[in-house]
N, C-alpha and C positions, 0 to 999 in steps of 0.2 A: 524336170529339175525342181527340187524342193529346197527353199532357202528360208531360214529363220532369222529374225532380227530381235535382239534382246535389249531392252532399255527400261527406264522407269516411267511412272505416270506423271512426273514433273513436266509442266508445259514446255520448259526450256529444252527438254529432251524429246518429248513426243512430237512437238511441232516440226522440227527439222526432219524427223524420220517418217512422218506421214508421206511426204513426197518420195522418199527412198523406197518405201513399201510399194507405192504405186508405180514407180519406175521399174522395179523388179518384176512386178506383175505384167507391165507393158512389154518387158523383155522376154516374157514367156515363162517366168518362174511361178511356181505355186508357193505362196508366201504365208508364213505364220509369224505372229508377233508374240514374243514372250515378254510379259510385263512384271516388273517389280513394283508393288504398290508402295509409294513413298509417303510416309505419314498418313496412311489410310486412303490416299488418293485413288481415284478410279478413272477408267476410260469413259469420258462423257459421250453422250449420244452423238453430238456434232462430229467429234473426231472418229467415233465408230463408223459413222456414215462415210466420212472422208476416206476411210481405209478400204472401202469396197468389200470384196469377198475374202479378204485376208482373215485367217483364223487367229483367234486370240487365246493365249494360255497364261494363266497366272503361275508365277514361279516363287511367290512368297512376298514378304513385306520387309521394308527397311525403314528405319527411323533416322531423321536428320539430326535431332538434338545431340546424340553422342559425339557427332563430328565437331561440335563446338565445346565439348567438355574436356575431361581428362584424357589426353592422348594414350596414356598407358592402358586404358580400357578398350581401345580399338582392337588390338590383337586378340584378346580373349573373346570379344564380341564376335569377331569374324570367325574364329575357330568353333564357336558354339552355335553359329547360325545354321538353321536348317536349309537355307537357300541353296547351298552348294549341292546337297543331295537332291533337293527338289528339282533344280535345274537339270542335273544329270538324268533324273528319271523322266522328265518331260521330253528331253532331247532323244533319249533312247526310245521312248514310246512313239514319238512323232517321226523319228528317223529322217531328218532333213539331210541333204547332201552337204550343207554348209550352214554355219551360223555366224552372223555378224554381231559382235558384242559391243555395246556402248561402253567405252572405257572411262570409268571414273571411280573414285574410291568406294562409293556405296555399292557398286556392282562387283566388287572384288570377289565375294563369295560365289556369285553367278559365273564369273570367269573361271574359278576353280571347278565349278560344276561342268562347264562347257569343256574344259580340258580333260576332266575325268570321264566324260561321256564317250570319248573316242570320235566324236563328230568333228571334222575339220572346222576350224574357226578363224575368223579374222577380227581385227579391232578397228573401231571407228570412234571418233571423238566429237563431242558437242561443244567443245571449247578448245582453246589453243594450248592447254596444258601438255598435250602429247608431243609438242615440238618446242616447248619453251625451255631454254637452258635453266638449270636449277638455280643459278644466281639471281634470276628474276622471278623465282617462284617463292616469294617470301611468306613466312608465317605458317607454312604447312609441313615443315620438316619432320616433326615428331609423328604426325599422322602418316605422312608418306613412308617413313621407315617401318612403321607397323604394317602397312599394307604391303610394302615390298617384301618384308620377311615372311608374311603369310603366303603371298603368291609364289615366291621362289621356293618355299618349303613344299609346295604342291607341284613344282615342276614348270611353273609359268615363267616365261622370260620377262625380265625387268630391266628397263633402261635407267641406269644410275645417273645419266646425264640429264634426264628430264623427270625422273621419278614417276614413271608411268609404265604400264604393261606393254608387252609387244607380242604379236603373233608371229609364228614361224612362216606363215603363208601370206598374209595380206594385212597391211596397216594403212588406213586411209584417213587423211586429215583434210576436212572440208575448209580449205583456205587457199590463199593465192600468194605468190611471191611478193607482190607489191605491199602486202600487209606484213608478212613475217620476215622477208628479206633473208640476208645471209645469217641472221641470228638463229634461224630455225634449225633444230636438230633433225635432219632427215637422212643422214648418211647411213642409218641402220635399217633402211627398208621402208621408211614412211613415204607415201606418195600423196602429193597435193592434188585435190580433185575439184577445185573451184569452190566458190562461196555457197553456203546455204541461202535460201530465200529467193530462188528463181520463181518466175510467175507460175501460178497454179494453186489450186485449193489445198490448204493444209488443215482446215477444220476448226479454226478459231476466229473466223472473220465475223465482224459485227458491224452494224450500221452506226454512222455518226453524222447525222444530217447537219449538225452545227458547223461543219466545214464550210457550208455555204455562207456563213456569217463572217468569214475572214475578210478583213479589209485588204484590198489589192495593193494599197500603197504603204503597207507596214510589213516589216520582216516577221517571219513566223518562227517561234521557238517551240519545239515539241519537248515535253518532259515526261519521262517514264522511268520508274525504278523496278519494273517488272511485276510479276504476280506473287512473288514471295517476299522480296526485300523492300517493298514500298512502305511498309508500316514503320516509318520514321517521320511522324508528322512535323516535328520541329525542323528537321533537315529539309523535308519536302517543301514546307512553307518558305523557308529561307531561299531555296533554290528557285522556286517559282517567282517570288517577289523580286529577287535579284535579277532574274531574266527580264521581268516586266519593267524594271527600272531603266532598261535600255530603250524603252518605247516600243519594243516588239510586242506582237500579239502572241500570247502564250496559250498553248493547248496542252493539257496535262491529264495523264491517267493517274487517278488518285484512289482507286479501290473503293473502300467504304469509309474513307477519311474526309469526304467533302465537308461534312458538318463541323469538323474540328479545325479547319485550316484558315478560315476568315480571310479569303483571298480578295484581291481587287475585282471589281464587278466585271471587267472585260476579259478576265481569264476564263477560258472555256475548259470545262472539266468533264470527265466521264469515268466510271469505274474501270473501264477497259476500252482501249482505242483500237481501231483498225490501223495498226501501226504502219504497215507498208504504205497505205493510202495517205496517211498524214505526213509521213516522211517525204513523199513526193512533193508535198506543198511546203515543207519546212526549209528554213535557212540554217537552223542550228538544231541539234538534238542533244539534250542533256539526259544522260543515261547512267545506270549503275554499272554498265559494262558487261551485261550478259551477252554471250556470243551471238545469239540470234539477232539481238538488237544491233550489235556492231556490224554484222554482215548486212542487215537490211539498210543501215545507214550508208554503208559504202555503196551499195547498189543504187541508192537514191541520190548519191553524190552530195550527201548532207554532212557537213563537218560536225564533229562530236566534242562535247565536254563530258568526260567520263569521271564520275564520282564513285570509285569502286568501294563496295560495302563489305564483301566477304568472298570467301572460297576462291574461285578462279578469276574473279573480276579484276584484281590487280594485274593479272597476266594480260588480259585484253587491253587494259589501260596502257600498259607498257608498249604493246605492239602498235596501238593506235598512235601514240606519241612518236614512236620510232619511224612510222611510215609518213608522218606529217599529215595524218587525216583528222587531227584534232589535238586536244590537250586534256590534261587531267588535274583534278583537285582532290586531295585527301579529304574525307568527310570532316575532319576536325578543322581543316583550313577553308571549308566552303562557307565563308561568311557571305552576307548579302553583297558587300563591296567586291569581294573576290569573284563571285559569280557574275556580277555586272561587268567587271573588267574582262573576264574570260569570254563572255558572250560577245562583247563589243569587239574583241580581238578576232573571234571566229567570224563575225559578220564583215570584217574589213576585207574587201576584195584584193587589196594589195598583199595580203598574207598568203594567198595562193592555195588555201586549203581545198577549195573546189577544183582548182586546176589539177591538183595531185589526184583527187578522187576521180575526176573525169579521165585522167590518163590511165587509171587502173581498170576501167570498165572492160576492155577487151579480155582481161584475164578472168573475169568473174565466172563465166561459164554457167553450167548447170550441174551442181555437185551431185544431185540425186541421180541424174541420168548417167553421169560418169561413174558413180559408185556402182550402179546396176551393171554397167558394162564391164567393170573390173571384177565384180563378184562372179558374173556369168563366165567370164574368161577363166577365172581361177577354178571354178567348178569343172569346167570342160577340161582343163589341164589335169586336174586330179583324176577325172574319169578316164582320160587317155592313159595316164600312168597306171591306173588300176587294171587296165586291159592288157598291159604289156607283160 
């Protein structure tokens, strides 16, 4: 059985799919990874090692800047992109039995290529956009409409209720009912498969010996705005100092901004944190709302303050608040006083944030293993149908 998985080089997409690739291999599949280079990004050696024997194929490049520019240019850009043809060519040449496509706007051309290749394909998401009702998907309408017109023009199914693509075979959302609840749009074939972030190597682990310096008698606040959106020094400084004003020990991922922030002496910083390890020690997590971070915080039973900065992050902020797993502040409202008050609220045991997170743990599961199980089952069903 041969299975391909298509995604981008962005950490927020590669990280959750390394375990999926390895789960598929463990299930007996021969796996290849089809990669779109986002803004020139490449597969680093650490993640290459974590992928084991999986074959890696390039299917082209995508640029992120246009998705914050004039929405009217998105349709022409997608139609002129060579990614669709390149994806179809690679799939025909490698001839997998099935391809699982990471569904997001920048992969729309690759979705068209998968559809055109004739290879059966399924959709998977690295955020909650695929099940979020459109009334909570703010600020993306003009872009979504361009993507929807492009995909439906090439025969790809499109959910107008969520503004996202759909496969006729398999649609997998790595999430849990406790997070998305009855608001999730799943009645058109989307299956929930558990949270990303189960134990296991994903290829980005780093050492952070400063964890040993944490005072046992102080609450710990972890701060991270991810590897793309962290470059907001004024906001990052405000958030960190606001959290520190509660008396908590703050541990922050600051990229290359450490020299610009002028932080209190007892704030611990690093360019990049072993986030899962830190969250196991943290009492509050201040995050931009990237979905990997949200999922890891839920697994660690760590309440969140979400400050959504762009793209799908407001969607995650909405669902975190809906579930009672934390609260949110718009960036413009994230003053030092507001952050201090929000962190104090999240630290208050009477507010029951941790109790709700604890109650959700039985649902978390292992989304990579469940994804592999469902993909293998879908391929076996297709093969039986082909034999009849």
